[in-house]
N, C-alpha and C positions, 0 to 999 in steps of 0.2 A: 165362519166356524159353524154357525147354526142356520139352518134353512127352515122357512115355515113349511108346515105340513098339517093336513087335517087332523085334529084330535080324535082319539078313539072314543067311542060312545061311553056315556056314563060319567059319573063323578070323576074329578081329577084326584088320583090317589096320591097322597103326600106322605113322606118320611121326613121327620124332623131331626136334625142333628146338631145337638149343642150340649155342651158340658154343664151348663146351668139348669138345674131342675126347675127353676122359677121360669126361665125363659122357654123351656120345653112346654111347661103347663100353660103359659100365656099363649104362645104361638098355637098350641093345640086348640085352646078355647076360641082364639080369633078365627082360624081357618075353618073350624067345624061349624062356625056360625053361617058360613056362606053355603048355600044350598047346592052349589056346584062342586064343592070340594069335600073330600073324605080324608081325614088324617088316619092312616092305616098303622102308624107306629112312630115310636121315638127312639133315639139312640143317644147315649151320653158320650161317644167318642167313635171314630171312623172304624175301628176294628169291630165294634159291635154292629155299626151300620152296615158293613160289608156283608155280615151274615143275614141282617134283616131285608137287605135289598134282595137277596136270592129267595128268601122265604115269601116276602110280601109283594114283590115286583111293583114298586110304586111307579107313578108316572113322573113325579118331580121330587127332587130333594131340596130342602132348605139346609144351608151348611154354614156353619161358624168357621172362622179362621183359627183361632188359638183354642186348642183342645189337647187334653192328655193323650199320651202315646203316639199320636201322629198329628201333625198340624193339618189344617183344612187344605191348604195348597197342595201338599205332597198327596194327600188323598184324592183331591180333585184331578191331579194328573193322572194318577193310577187309574181312576175310574174312567177318564175319557179315553185312555189308551186300550183298556180292557173290556168296558161296558159302557159306553157313552150313553148318557141320559141328561134331560134338562136339570140344571141346578141354579138355585137362587141363593146367592150369598146373603146371609143375614149376620151382620158383625159390625162392631163399632170400629173395626179397622177398615172396612170397606166403604169408605166415603168417596164421592165423586172427585175424580182426579187423583186420588191417593195412588201411589205405586202399586200397593198390594191389590187394589181394585183392577187395574190395568193388567197385573199379572194373572188375576182369576179370570178375567175375560179372555185373555190370550190362551189360557189352558182350557177354555170351553164353557165357562160358567155363561148362562144366559142373561142374567140380570143381577141386581143387588139392591138390598134395602139396608139403611144404616140403622144399627142398633142404638138406641138412646144411650148416652153415656151416664146420665142420672135419672133415677126414678124409672127403671126399665119397664115395669108393668104398665105404669100410666103412659110412658112414651110409645111403647108397642101398640097399646090400644088406640093411641092417636093415629098411628099408621095403618090401622086395621083395613080399611078400604084399599089403599094402596097395595098393602101387601097381598091381599086376596087377588087383586087384579093383575099383579106381577106373577103370581103363582099359575093363574089361569092361562095367562098369555105364554108362560114358559112351557106349559104342557102341549101347546100347539107348535113347538119347535122341534125340528129334527136336528139332533145333534151330531155332527160329523166326528168320526173317530180321530183321536189325536194320533197323527203319524209320528214315527221316530224322528224324522227330520225337524218337525215342528216342535217336539218335545226338547230336542237338543238345542234348538234356537232359544226357546224360552228359558231353558236352564242357563245357557250363556249369558243372556240378558240379565237375568236375575236367578240366583241360586235357588233351587227348590227348598233348600233347608233354609227357609226364611227365618232370619235372626229376628227374635222378639225378645221382650224382657220376660220370658217364661222362667228364668232362673234368677235368683238374687242372692248375693252374699252380704251379710251384715257383721260388722267388726266393732267392738267396743274396748276402750282401754283408758287407763288413767296414768298413774305414776310409772315411769319406764316405757310408756306405750309409743312414744314418738319413735324410738328406735325399734321397737318390737313391730310396729306397723311397717316401717320401711323394709325390715328384713322380710316380713311376709309379702309385701307387694313386689319386692324384687323377684320372687319366685313365681309370680302370676304371668300366664302368657298374655299376649296383646288381645286375644279374643275371650278372655275371661268373662264370666257373667258380670252384670252390673254389680257394683259393690258399694255399699253406704257405710260411712265410718264415723263413729263418734269418739273423740278423744278429748278428754277434759284439758282444755287449754284457753288461755286468755284471748279475748277477741283480737289483740293486735298481733297475735302469733299465728293464727289459724290459717290465714291466706299464705304466708311465707312457708308454713308447714306443708300446706297442700302443693306448693311449688316445688318444695324440696322433694317430695314423694314423686312428683311427676318426673323429676330428672333421673330418679332411681328405678323407675318402673317402665315396663313395656306398655302398661296401660295408660291412658290419659287420666290424670288425676288433676281435679279441679275443687275449688271451694264450692260447696252446694249453694244454689241460689233458689228462691221460691219458685215453685211450678216448673223447675227444670225436668225434662223427661230423663228417665233412667235408661241408659243405652248400654249394650254389651261392649266390653272393652274399655269402660270407663269406671273410674272411682270417684265419689263425692265425699268430701270431708265437711262435717258440720262447722259452721262459722262459730268462733268463740261467742258466748253470750246468747246464743239462739238454740232452741231445740231443733234437731232435724228428725223428721218423721217421713214415712213413705205412705202415700196415698194412691189407691187404684183409681184410675180414670179410664173408663172403658176397659179395654184390654191391656192397658199400659199402666205403668207406674211413674209417679212423679215425686220430686222432692217437696215437702212442706216445712217451712220454717216457722218458728213460733217464739213470741216473747212472754209466753205464759209462765206461771210460777216455776221456780226450780223443783226438780224432782230428785229426791235423795240428796237434797242440797246442792244439786248440780244444774247448770244450764250452759251447754248442752247436757242432756242426761242419756246415758246408755239404755236405761229402762224405757225412756220415752221412745227412742229409736227401735229398740227390740220389740216393744209391745205393738208398735205400728206395723212392723214387718210381720209379726205373727198374724194380725188381722188382715193385712192386705195380701200377703203372699203365702202364709201358712207353709204347707209341705213342699212348695216350690222354693224354699228358702234353706239356706244353711248359715250358721252363725258361730263366731268365735269370741270368747271374752278372754282378754289378754291381761297382762300384768296390770295392777292398780290397787291403790288403797281404798278401803271402805267396802260397800256391798253394792254400789250401783251397778246395775246390768244383770245381777242374779236373778231377781223376780221375772225380769224381761226375758232372760234366756229360759227360764222355766215355762213361761207362756209360749215361747217359741217350740220347745220340746212338745208340749201338750197339743200345739196346732200341728204337729207332724213334721217340723222342720229337723234337720240334722243339727246337733248342738255339740259344742266342744269348748274346753277351757285350756289354757296354758299351764303347764305343769310348774309345781313349786320350784323345782331346780332351775329352770330356765326363766323364772320370773323375777322381776326386780322386787316386787311386793306381791305376795300371794293372797291379797285381801279380797278383791273382787273375783277372781277365779275361785278361790278357796270358798267363798261364801255361795257361789253357785253350785260347786261340787257338794257342799253340805245339804243344799235344798234338793239335790237330785236332778238338777237342770242339765247336767252334762252327760252326754252319751259317751264321750271320749275325753280323756286327760292326756294331753300330748305336749312334748317338747315343742318349742317355738318352731324349730326347723321342720317339724312335720305337719304343721297346721295348714299351711298353704295347699299341700298335696291333698290332705283329708277334705278340705273345703271344695276343691275341684272335683274330686272323686263323688262327693255327696251330691254335687249339682249336675252330675253326668254331662260334663263339658264336652262339646263337639256334636251334640244333637242326637237324634235318633237315627 
C-alpha cells in the first residue's frame, strides 16, 4: 500500500485529528519539541480536518478512530481514495493485532501508536520519542491511492461502518419494571446500541430475570459481570445486591460492579447507574426511567440531561407506580414523558441507530 520515497525538504508538517482537546494539546507539545516536525494545525473531527488539509497541506496526519460525525476508518477510506497521504493512527483501539489496526493498515494507514488507556497525558509523553520517529518515518512514505476494488474488498471483510460503543442506552425501573423492561426490549432490534439496565430486584432473581428478557428480545441479554465490555446488540442487567456502573476504558465502555453502600436505600441503584453513564458517555447516551416507587433515578436522570443525553420517563397512565418517573419529571430531568409503548422508539431515535 505504501512505498518509500524521499521526503520533501524542510520540517514534516503534521495535522493532528482527535476529538479530545487534551490529546490534541499533548500531541502538539510532543511533536513540536522535535526539531524536524512542525504541527501546522489540529482538528476535533474529520469534517473539520477535511477543510484544514486543503488549507494547510500537511505531510502527515495523526488520526484517532472514534470521533464525532465520522469515525476514523470511514475518513481514512475516503482520504485514501480521494487524496492519499501518510497517516499514523493514534488511538486506544489501534493495538497490535487488533482487528481495527489491520483494517486501518489495509485502508492505507502507514503506522500506528497506541493511545494509553489511563493517564493519557503521562502515557503519551512516555511514547514521545517513538511517536516522533513514526511520524518522521511516515513522511517518507508515498501512499498509493485506494482503488475501488481494494475498497470493496476491505468493506467486504469488515464493514466500514465500524460498530463501536459510541451510543449507549440506560434504563432504570422498580415496581412494575420487570414487565415494563420486557415490553421495551421486545421492541429493540438485534443491532440496538449497548443497553445497561438497573431494576430493583433481589439477588436470587436477577439472573433468571436477565434470562427471561433474553428469551423475549432480539438483543442478547445477560446479567452484567465486572469488567464486561459493552457491545452493540447486547443488554446488561445489574445483579441483585450490586451496583452496576459504566466506566470508560480507552474508547470503550465496561461494566463495573460494586458492593459499596446503597444509594437512595437501593443496591443496585438507578442513580448510581445513571450518574456513571452521565460521566462516561454524556451526550452519547439516552436514558429512560420507568415505573417504580420512590425517587431513585430522578437525580441521575437530571445529571444525564445536564450532560447532554436524551432523557425520558414513562407516563403516569402506563406506569404501575409513578413514583420514580414522577420525581424525575418534577426535577425537570425528563425531556419527554411517554407511554411505555413509545419509549423504545424514542430511545432508538435519540441514539441515531444505524450509524452515519
